[in-house]
Structure formats: structure tokens, C-alpha cells
N, CA, C and O of each residue as an XYZ file, in Angstrom:
632
protein
N       4.285     32.432    -10.708
C       3.916     31.998    -12.038
C       2.423     31.677    -12.033
O       1.971     30.921    -11.172
N       1.651     32.221    -12.956
C       0.207     31.974    -12.969
C      -0.106     30.519    -13.317
O       0.659     29.841    -14.002
N      -1.248     30.069    -12.822
C      -1.704     28.703    -13.105
C      -2.032     28.585    -14.590
O      -2.458     29.554    -15.218
N      -1.828     27.377    -15.150
C      -2.175     27.188    -16.569
C      -3.672     27.398    -16.755
O      -4.449     27.145    -15.835
N      -4.087     27.855    -17.934
C      -5.510     28.087    -18.170
C      -6.309     26.784    -18.141
O      -5.809     25.723    -18.515
N      -7.534     26.884    -17.697
C      -8.429     25.736    -17.671
C      -8.852     25.433    -19.109
O      -9.236     26.341    -19.847
N      -8.783     24.155    -19.512
C      -9.154     23.838    -20.896
C     -10.619     24.160    -21.164
O     -11.475     24.035    -20.288
N     -10.881     24.574    -22.389
C     -12.264     24.832    -22.793
C     -13.062     23.546    -22.704
O     -12.523     22.446    -22.822
N     -14.356     23.710    -22.494
C     -15.237     22.549    -22.343
C     -15.193     21.652    -23.579
O     -15.166     20.428    -23.448
N     -15.185     22.236    -24.768
C     -15.146     21.439    -26.000
C     -13.876     20.624    -26.116
O     -13.906     19.467    -26.533
N     -12.765     21.227    -25.747
C     -11.476     20.535    -25.793
C     -11.483     19.370    -24.796
O     -11.031     18.269    -25.109
N     -11.999     19.631    -23.603
C     -12.057     18.588    -22.581
C     -12.973     17.448    -23.019
O     -12.625     16.280    -22.847
N     -14.131     17.768    -23.578
C     -15.050     16.732    -24.042
C     -14.425     15.901    -25.162
O     -14.610     14.685    -25.211
N     -13.694     16.549    -26.052
C     -13.011     15.840    -27.128
C     -11.958     14.891    -26.552
O     -11.819     13.755    -27.004
N     -11.233     15.363    -25.567
C     -10.209     14.548    -24.930
C     -10.853     13.356    -24.215
O     -10.339     12.239    -24.282
N     -11.965     13.591    -23.538
C     -12.676     12.505    -22.857
C     -13.155     11.478    -23.877
O     -13.031     10.275    -23.645
N     -13.703     11.937    -25.006
C     -14.191     11.018    -26.037
C     -13.055     10.157    -26.589
O     -13.233      8.953    -26.772
N     -11.898     10.749    -26.856
C     -10.755      9.975    -27.360
C     -10.274      8.983    -26.305
O      -9.969      7.833    -26.619
N     -10.207      9.436    -25.045
C      -9.805      8.568    -23.937
C     -10.741      7.363    -23.845
O     -10.284      6.229    -23.699
N     -12.057      7.608    -23.932
C     -13.031      6.529    -23.821
C     -12.985      5.591    -25.032
O     -13.222      4.391    -24.890
N     -12.684      6.123    -26.213
C     -12.565      5.280    -27.403
C     -11.385      4.323    -27.262
O     -11.517      3.121    -27.495
N     -10.244      4.863    -26.883
C      -9.061      4.019    -26.680
C      -9.331      3.038    -25.541
O      -8.998      1.856    -25.633
N      -9.932      3.539    -24.475
C     -10.258      2.677    -23.348
C     -11.226      1.570    -23.732
O     -11.128      0.453    -23.225
N     -12.159      1.875    -24.626
C     -13.102      0.856    -25.084
C     -12.400     -0.271    -25.823
O     -12.712     -1.445    -25.624
N     -11.452      0.090    -26.676
C     -10.682     -0.932    -27.390
C      -9.864     -1.771    -26.408
O      -9.842     -2.998    -26.501
N      -9.196     -1.105    -25.470
C      -8.400     -1.829    -24.469
C      -9.300     -2.702    -23.599
O      -8.920     -3.810    -23.221
N     -10.484     -2.205    -23.286
C     -11.433     -2.984    -22.489
C     -11.864     -4.236    -23.238
O     -11.979     -5.306    -22.640
N     -12.103     -4.113    -24.536
C     -12.469     -5.283    -25.331
C     -11.358     -6.335    -25.279
O     -11.631     -7.525    -25.126
N     -10.107     -5.890    -25.405
C      -8.975     -6.811    -25.313
C      -8.962     -7.489    -23.941
O      -8.761     -8.699    -23.840
N      -9.175     -6.708    -22.900
C      -9.171     -7.228    -21.536
C     -10.309     -8.214    -21.291
O     -10.086     -9.298    -20.752
N     -11.513     -7.848    -21.680
C     -12.686     -8.697    -21.430
C     -12.581    -10.015    -22.191
O     -12.824    -11.084    -21.630
N     -12.221     -9.936    -23.461
C     -12.081    -11.159    -24.262
C     -10.959    -12.030    -23.698
O     -11.119    -13.244    -23.566
N      -9.839    -11.419    -23.371
C      -8.716    -12.181    -22.811
C      -9.058    -12.832    -21.485
O      -8.770    -14.012    -21.283
N      -9.668    -12.081    -20.578
C     -10.046    -12.606    -19.270
C     -11.027    -13.776    -19.418
O     -10.847    -14.831    -18.811
N     -12.051    -13.573    -20.224
C     -13.053    -14.627    -20.384
C     -12.476    -15.869    -21.050
O     -12.837    -16.988    -20.684
N     -11.594    -15.692    -22.014
C     -10.954    -16.845    -22.648
C     -10.098    -17.611    -21.641
O     -10.087    -18.842    -21.642
N      -9.379    -16.878    -20.779
C      -8.510    -17.530    -19.801
C      -9.297    -18.224    -18.686
O      -8.919    -19.312    -18.251
N     -10.378    -17.610    -18.223
C     -11.104    -18.128    -17.056
C     -12.315    -18.980    -17.427
O     -12.628    -19.946    -16.730
N     -12.987    -18.637    -18.502
C     -14.215    -19.348    -18.852
C     -14.112    -20.120    -20.164
O     -15.045    -20.831    -20.540
N     -12.990    -19.985    -20.859
C     -12.775    -20.719    -22.091
C     -13.433    -20.065    -23.293
O     -14.101    -19.037    -23.179
N     -13.230    -20.676    -24.429
C     -13.830    -20.220    -25.675
C     -14.645    -21.370    -26.251
O     -14.687    -22.457    -25.673
N     -15.275    -21.139    -27.358
C     -16.028    -22.213    -28.011
C     -15.114    -23.348    -28.471
O     -15.550    -24.490    -28.614
N     -13.849    -23.022    -28.700
C     -12.908    -24.001    -29.241
C     -11.975    -24.618    -28.206
O     -11.341    -25.637    -28.478
N     -11.883    -24.015    -27.027
C     -10.848    -24.445    -26.085
C     -11.342    -24.308    -24.645
O     -12.225    -23.504    -24.346
N     -10.758    -25.101    -23.776
C     -11.059    -25.026    -22.351
C     -10.380    -23.810    -21.734
O      -9.550    -23.167    -22.377
N     -10.723    -23.500    -20.520
C     -10.179    -22.346    -19.815
C      -8.865    -22.705    -19.128
O      -8.874    -23.462    -18.158
N      -7.738    -22.182    -19.604
C      -6.448    -22.556    -19.020
C      -6.228    -22.006    -17.603
O      -5.399    -22.539    -16.866
N      -6.949    -20.960    -17.213
C      -6.759    -20.378    -15.877
C      -8.088    -20.354    -15.103
O      -8.363    -19.411    -14.362
N      -8.896    -21.389    -15.281
C     -10.229    -21.472    -14.672
C     -10.190    -21.225    -13.166
O     -11.081    -20.565    -12.631
N      -9.199    -21.729    -12.490
C      -9.126    -21.621    -11.033
C      -8.188    -20.497    -10.580
O      -7.808    -20.432     -9.411
N      -7.828    -19.630    -11.497
C      -6.934    -18.513    -11.178
C      -7.498    -17.210    -11.760
O      -6.858    -16.597    -12.615
N      -8.677    -16.780    -11.315
C      -9.303    -15.610    -11.935
C      -8.546    -14.296    -11.703
O      -8.533    -13.436    -12.584
N      -7.934    -14.132    -10.564
C      -7.230    -12.871    -10.292
C      -5.981    -12.758    -11.169
O      -5.818    -11.742    -11.844
N      -5.083    -13.770    -11.189
C      -3.939    -13.669    -12.110
C      -4.367    -13.543    -13.575
O      -3.720    -12.838    -14.350
N      -5.446    -14.219    -13.955
C      -5.937    -14.119    -15.339
C      -6.388    -12.697    -15.642
O      -6.127    -12.178    -16.727
N      -7.059    -12.069    -14.692
C      -7.518    -10.693    -14.885
C      -6.318     -9.753    -15.027
O      -6.310     -8.873    -15.887
N      -5.326     -9.944    -14.194
C      -4.120     -9.099    -14.262
C      -3.404     -9.306    -15.596
O      -3.004     -8.332    -16.234
N      -3.239    -10.546    -16.022
C      -2.564    -10.840    -17.293
C      -3.307    -10.209    -18.471
O      -2.689     -9.567    -19.321
N      -4.611    -10.386    -18.525
C      -5.390     -9.804    -19.623
C      -5.276     -8.282    -19.622
O      -5.264     -7.660    -20.683
N      -5.194     -7.686    -18.443
C      -5.103     -6.237    -18.362
C      -3.709     -5.694    -18.651
O      -3.577     -4.530    -19.029
N      -2.683     -6.490    -18.485
C      -1.341     -6.072    -18.899
C      -1.302     -5.943    -20.423
O      -0.766     -4.973    -20.959
N      -1.871     -6.925    -21.109
C      -1.938     -6.861    -22.578
C      -2.793     -5.662    -22.997
O      -2.406     -4.901    -23.885
N      -3.945     -5.497    -22.362
C      -4.824     -4.367    -22.679
C      -4.127     -3.035    -22.369
O      -4.350     -2.043    -23.064
N      -3.294     -3.012    -21.341
C      -2.555     -1.796    -20.991
C      -1.599     -1.367    -22.090
O      -1.432     -0.174    -22.341
N      -0.974     -2.330    -22.742
C      -0.082     -1.996    -23.861
C      -0.874     -1.372    -25.003
O      -0.425     -0.407    -25.622
N      -2.046     -1.921    -25.278
C      -2.922     -1.355    -26.313
C      -3.334      0.060    -25.914
O      -3.312      0.977    -26.735
N      -3.709      0.229    -24.651
C      -4.158      1.537    -24.156
C      -3.043      2.577    -24.240
O      -3.278      3.705    -24.672
N      -1.835      2.203    -23.829
C      -0.746      3.187    -23.860
C      -0.493      3.658    -25.289
O      -0.368      4.856    -25.541
N      -0.420      2.722    -26.210
C      -0.170      3.100    -27.610
C      -1.261      4.036    -28.113
O      -0.962      5.059    -28.730
N      -2.517      3.699    -27.858
C      -3.621      4.537    -28.314
C      -3.654      5.906    -27.659
O      -3.965      6.905    -28.307
N      -3.336      5.949    -26.388
C      -3.355      7.246    -25.695
C      -2.183      8.122    -26.107
O      -2.339      9.326    -26.311
N      -1.023      7.519    -26.228
C       0.161      8.306    -26.592
C       0.057      8.798    -28.039
O       0.401      9.943    -28.335
N      -0.418      7.935    -28.934
C      -0.439      8.279    -30.353
C      -1.686      9.037    -30.789
O      -1.677      9.671    -31.844
N      -2.779      8.985    -29.990
C      -4.008      9.630    -30.438
C      -4.709     10.427    -29.341
O      -4.860     11.642    -29.468
N      -5.136      9.771    -28.275
C      -5.987     10.444    -27.284
C      -5.298     11.643    -26.640
O      -5.914     12.695    -26.473
N      -4.029     11.492    -26.280
C      -3.293     12.563    -25.605
C      -2.067     12.988    -26.408
O      -1.069     13.419    -25.829
N      -2.129     12.873    -27.732
C      -0.955     13.187    -28.565
C      -0.530     14.642    -28.448
O       0.639     14.962    -28.659
N      -1.455     15.519    -28.118
C      -1.156     16.950    -27.994
C      -0.531     17.288    -26.637
O      -0.110     18.425    -26.424
N      -0.464     16.339    -25.737
C       0.113     16.564    -24.413
C       1.556     16.086    -24.394
O       1.972     15.277    -25.225
N       2.297     16.591    -23.450
C       3.716     16.262    -23.352
C       3.943     15.087    -22.412
O       3.178     14.857    -21.476
N       5.012     14.353    -22.686
C       5.536     13.363    -21.758
C       6.967     13.802    -21.533
O       7.810     13.701    -22.424
N       7.233     14.294    -20.324
C       8.528     14.881    -20.030
C       9.683     13.941    -20.374
O      10.613     14.328    -21.082
N       9.622     12.742    -19.886
C      10.639     11.732    -20.139
C       9.895     10.484    -20.610
O       9.130      9.911    -19.835
N      10.094     10.041    -21.861
C       9.319      8.906    -22.380
C       9.395      7.645    -21.523
O       8.383      6.971    -21.334
N      10.567      7.318    -21.005
C      10.699      6.114    -20.173
C       9.918      6.296    -18.871
O       9.194      5.398    -18.442
N      10.071      7.456    -18.253
C       9.341      7.723    -17.017
C       7.832      7.788    -17.293
O       7.030      7.384    -16.452
N       7.455      8.289    -18.455
C       6.040      8.335    -18.821
C       5.431      6.949    -18.906
O       4.323      6.724    -18.419
N       6.151      6.014    -19.524
C       5.671      4.632    -19.616
C       5.589      4.018    -18.221
O       4.610      3.349    -17.890
N       6.618      4.244    -17.405
C       6.604      3.701    -16.041
C       5.449      4.283    -15.232
O       4.781      3.556    -14.496
N       5.212      5.573    -15.361
C       4.079      6.192    -14.660
C       2.760      5.621    -15.158
O       1.879      5.298    -14.361
N       2.621      5.495    -16.482
C       1.386      4.981    -17.056
C       1.071      3.601    -16.494
O      -0.038      3.367    -16.012
N       2.035      2.688    -16.550
C       1.777      1.330    -16.080
C       1.715      1.254    -14.560
O       0.952      0.453    -14.020
N       2.494      2.064    -13.863
C       2.414      2.087    -12.396
C       1.073      2.590    -11.907
O       0.453      1.985    -11.032
N       0.623      3.707    -12.478
C      -0.676      4.253    -12.088
C      -1.817      3.374    -12.597
O      -2.844      3.245    -11.931
N      -1.645      2.773    -13.764
C      -2.647      1.833    -14.269
C      -2.768      0.623    -13.351
O      -3.871      0.141    -13.093
N      -1.633      0.134    -12.860
C      -1.652     -1.000    -11.926
C      -2.327     -0.605    -10.611
O      -3.089     -1.383    -10.038
N      -2.043      0.600    -10.146
C      -2.668      1.063     -8.896
C      -4.184      1.170     -9.044
O      -4.928      0.766     -8.150
N      -4.640      1.713    -10.169
C      -6.085      1.847    -10.360
C      -6.734      0.504    -10.710
O      -7.948      0.355    -10.578
N      -5.938     -0.473    -11.155
C      -6.483     -1.810    -11.427
C      -6.868     -2.495    -10.118
O      -7.589     -3.493    -10.138
N      -6.406     -1.983     -8.993
C      -6.803     -2.548     -7.705
C      -8.319     -2.469     -7.516
O      -8.895     -3.305     -6.819
N      -8.968     -1.483     -8.124
C     -10.415     -1.314     -7.957
C     -11.184     -2.501     -8.553
O     -11.947     -3.136     -7.826
N     -11.020     -2.829     -9.845
C     -11.755     -3.993    -10.356
C     -11.280     -5.320     -9.768
O     -12.069     -6.257     -9.645
N      -9.996     -5.412     -9.403
C      -9.506     -6.642     -8.770
C     -10.195     -6.830     -7.417
O     -10.564     -7.947     -7.055
N     -10.365     -5.750     -6.683
C     -11.070     -5.820     -5.401
C     -12.533     -6.238     -5.614
O     -13.061     -7.068     -4.873
N     -13.168     -5.666     -6.613
C     -14.557     -6.041     -6.922
C     -14.659     -7.518     -7.282
O     -15.572     -8.205     -6.823
N     -13.732     -8.014     -8.100
C     -13.725     -9.423     -8.486
C     -13.449    -10.318     -7.275
O     -14.072    -11.369     -7.125
N     -12.534     -9.911     -6.427
C     -12.202    -10.675     -5.225
C     -13.414    -10.787     -4.296
O     -13.703    -11.866     -3.778
N     -14.111     -9.685     -4.090
C     -15.304     -9.705     -3.241
C     -16.358    -10.640     -3.833
O     -16.941    -11.456     -3.118
N     -16.599    -10.520     -5.135
C     -17.598    -11.351     -5.793
C     -17.241    -12.837     -5.701
O     -18.085    -13.668     -5.367
N     -15.993    -13.155     -6.000
C     -15.557    -14.552     -6.032
C     -15.442    -15.167     -4.643
O     -15.985    -16.240     -4.382
N     -14.726    -14.472     -3.749
C     -14.315    -15.110     -2.501
C     -15.148    -14.722     -1.282
O     -15.145    -15.455     -0.293
N     -15.852    -13.611     -1.317
C     -16.744    -13.271     -0.207
C     -18.182    -13.672     -0.511
O     -18.888    -14.184      0.358
N     -18.610    -13.440     -1.745
C     -19.983    -13.767     -2.125
C     -20.117    -15.160     -2.734
O     -21.227    -15.677     -2.862
N     -18.988    -15.770     -3.111
C     -19.004    -17.120     -3.661
C     -19.573    -17.223     -5.070
O     -20.050    -18.288     -5.464
N     -19.530    -16.145     -5.828
C     -20.066    -16.134     -7.193
C     -18.925    -16.376     -8.181
O     -17.902    -15.693     -8.125
N     -19.095    -17.349     -9.088
C     -17.992    -17.658     -9.999
C     -18.431    -17.882    -11.438
O     -17.638    -18.344    -12.258
N     -19.672    -17.564    -11.756
C     -20.091    -17.761    -13.135
C     -19.644    -16.578    -13.998
O     -19.200    -15.552    -13.481
N     -19.765    -16.732    -15.294
C     -19.287    -15.731    -16.246
C     -19.968    -14.376    -16.016
O     -19.322    -13.336    -16.140
N     -21.256    -14.378    -15.685
C     -21.986    -13.117    -15.484
C     -21.507    -12.391    -14.235
O     -21.310    -11.176    -14.265
N     -21.318    -13.114    -13.148
C     -20.865    -12.485    -11.900
C     -19.449    -11.923    -12.062
O     -19.162    -10.809    -11.622
N     -18.569    -12.699    -12.695
C     -17.195    -12.229    -12.908
C     -17.181    -10.946    -13.737
O     -16.486     -9.988    -13.398
N     -17.947    -10.935    -14.817
C     -17.934     -9.767    -15.698
C     -18.638     -8.565    -15.082
O     -18.194     -7.433    -15.274
N     -19.712     -8.781    -14.358
C     -20.389     -7.672    -13.702
C     -19.494     -7.050    -12.640
O     -19.381     -5.826    -12.563
N     -18.857     -7.881    -11.820
C     -18.029     -7.347    -10.740
C     -16.762     -6.669    -11.262
O     -16.453     -5.544    -10.868
N     -16.035     -7.342    -12.137
C     -14.747     -6.805    -12.593
C     -14.878     -5.836    -13.754
O     -14.286     -4.756    -13.736
N     -15.652     -6.217    -14.767
C     -15.641     -5.460    -16.018
C     -16.757     -4.432    -16.157
O     -16.758     -3.659    -17.115
N     -17.701     -4.406    -15.230
C     -18.727     -3.365    -15.262
C     -18.544     -2.439    -14.053
O     -18.242     -1.256    -14.212
N     -18.726     -2.981    -12.857
C     -18.625     -2.153    -11.653
C     -17.183     -1.681    -11.435
O     -16.918     -0.484    -11.325
N     -16.269     -2.633    -11.377
C     -14.875     -2.284    -11.093
C     -14.244     -1.418    -12.166
O     -13.582     -0.426    -11.863
N     -14.447     -1.792    -13.412
C     -13.861     -1.022    -14.510
C     -14.491      0.365    -14.606
O     -13.807      1.347    -14.894
N     -15.785      0.436    -14.367
C     -16.448      1.744    -14.387
C     -15.849      2.691    -13.357
O     -15.590      3.857    -13.658
N     -15.630      2.196    -12.149
C     -15.043      3.033    -11.100
C     -13.588      3.395    -11.409
O     -13.158      4.524    -11.172
N     -12.846      2.440    -11.933
C     -11.429      2.712    -12.186
C     -11.200      3.604    -13.406
O     -10.161      4.257    -13.495
N     -12.138      3.647    -14.340
C     -11.980      4.484    -15.534
C     -11.883      5.948    -15.167
O     -11.028      6.660    -15.694
N     -12.734      6.407    -14.284
C     -12.685      7.805    -13.851
C     -11.358      8.102    -13.167
O     -10.758      9.151    -13.401
N     -10.902      7.195    -12.334
C      -9.620      7.390    -11.649
C      -8.466      7.442    -12.656
O      -7.565      8.270    -12.521
N      -8.490      6.570    -13.653
C      -7.418      6.549    -14.654
C      -7.387      7.823    -15.493
O      -6.317      8.368    -15.766
N      -8.551      8.291    -15.897
C      -8.583      9.521    -16.688
C      -7.895     10.647    -15.912
O      -7.071     11.372    -16.468
N      -8.228     10.788    -14.652
C      -7.648     11.868    -13.845
C      -6.133     11.674    -13.661
O      -5.367     12.612    -13.884
N      -5.690     10.471    -13.258
C      -4.262     10.297    -12.990
C      -3.425     10.356    -14.258
O      -2.298     10.850    -14.219
N      -3.942      9.865    -15.386
C      -3.158      9.935    -16.619
C      -2.994     11.378    -17.083
O      -1.913     11.771    -17.521
N      -4.060     12.166    -16.988
C      -3.965     13.585    -17.372
C      -3.069     14.350    -16.405
O      -2.365     15.274    -16.813
N      -3.089     13.987    -15.165
C      -2.373     14.732    -14.119
C      -0.893     14.363    -14.036
O      -0.048     15.228    -13.803
N      -0.575     13.065    -14.229
C       0.788     12.610    -13.956
C       1.524     11.994    -15.147
O       2.739     11.813    -15.067
N       0.844     11.665    -16.246
C       1.519     11.021    -17.373
C       1.526     11.925    -18.598
O       2.590     12.292    -19.097
N       0.346     12.284    -19.081
C       0.222     13.096    -20.294
C      -0.088     14.524    -19.859
O      -1.235     14.856    -19.559
N       0.938     15.361    -19.827
C       0.841     16.693    -19.233
C       0.433     17.748    -20.245
O       0.657     17.600    -21.446
N      -0.170     18.813    -19.739
C      -0.450     19.974    -20.586
C       0.887     20.472    -21.128
O       1.888     20.429    -20.414
N       0.925     20.940    -22.364
C       2.186     21.475    -22.900
C       2.752     22.552    -21.976
O       2.057     23.494    -21.595
N       4.022     22.392    -21.628
C       4.703     23.344    -20.762
C       4.524     23.091    -19.291
O       5.141     23.782    -18.480
N       3.710     22.135    -18.907
C       3.489     21.830    -17.496
C       4.482     20.779    -17.041
O       4.851     19.887    -17.805
N       4.902     20.886    -15.822
C       5.799     19.903    -15.226
C       5.063     19.254    -14.056
O       4.287     19.921    -13.371
N       5.297     17.955    -13.818
C       4.636     17.325    -12.689
C       5.130     17.904    -11.372
O       6.237     18.438    -11.294
N       4.303     17.796    -10.336
C       4.695     18.267     -9.021
C       5.866     17.444     -8.511
O       5.958     16.253     -8.807
N       6.780     18.071     -7.736
C       7.885     17.287     -7.155
C       7.322     16.144     -6.311
O       6.375     16.326     -5.546
N       7.910     14.992     -6.464
C       7.477     13.830     -5.703
C       6.192     13.186     -6.226
O       5.630     12.303     -5.578
N       5.730     13.627     -7.400
C       4.504     13.041     -7.981
C       4.780     11.620     -8.400
O       5.928     11.244     -8.640
N       3.738     10.837     -8.488
C       3.807      9.393     -8.804
C       4.733      9.065     -9.925
O       4.879      7.897    -10.283
């Protein structure tokens, strides 16, 4: 069976733009949530000030729900999800795996370098870590969650 055709550059760029738009919205949810939990807001103290890693994970679970809805309904709506339940499990499983990148960056900044201010937390987790994990997520979501029409995942795939 011949390999599926390579998408045209314009189609790929459009898909990347939609992915980044949805990701930007999810990132805003994550950044605002994380900062509210760890550094507080103008109106309230930080309920998870001494728990930055769990706070980051919690904020990203909420952001993940926003991301899945946006990707399924808009960014990758033209792609197939073989089994909707398995698609959701793959999305969140692979999202959790790629979230290890910004969590590692935040852990290094906080616990190896001893940096705990709002700028260090956001630079390590939400700029460096998120930047690295975004590329990984785009690839794994296209490869294992939102498939080309008529494509099936490889046996034993994530």
C-alpha cells in the first residue's frame, strides 16, 4: 500500500497556525491559572505558594481540556479520531508525557537554581519549557491522536 501523500505546504502552515492559536488560548489559561495558584492575584493570596509543581500540573489539566476542545472542533477537525474515547486518552496521555518538559524546567529553576520569583517561574516553565514542549505536542498529536483521513495508527502506538 503506498504511503499517504505529503500535505501541501499551505495546508501544513494553516494547520500549524490553527494549532498555535488553540495552543495560545490554552497557554493563557495555564499561565493565568499557575500564577494565580502560586503567586496570587491582586485580590487573593496564593493558595499553592509552596506547591509550584502540583499547581503547574493542575493549571495545565484545565488548559488541556480547553486545548482538546479547540483542536478537535477547529484545529484538526478535518482529521480523523479512530475511537473518540481512545483519542481523548491518547491526547491527555501524550499531553501529560510532553508536560514533563516544562515541569523539568520548572524543577531545575526552583530546586537546583533556587529561583522562586514570578519571573523565574514563568521563564523556566512557560517560556523555555512550553516552547520546547509545543513542538513535541504538535508532532505527537498529528501522529497519534488526530490522524490523516484514512490513516490508522501504527500497531502498539501510544
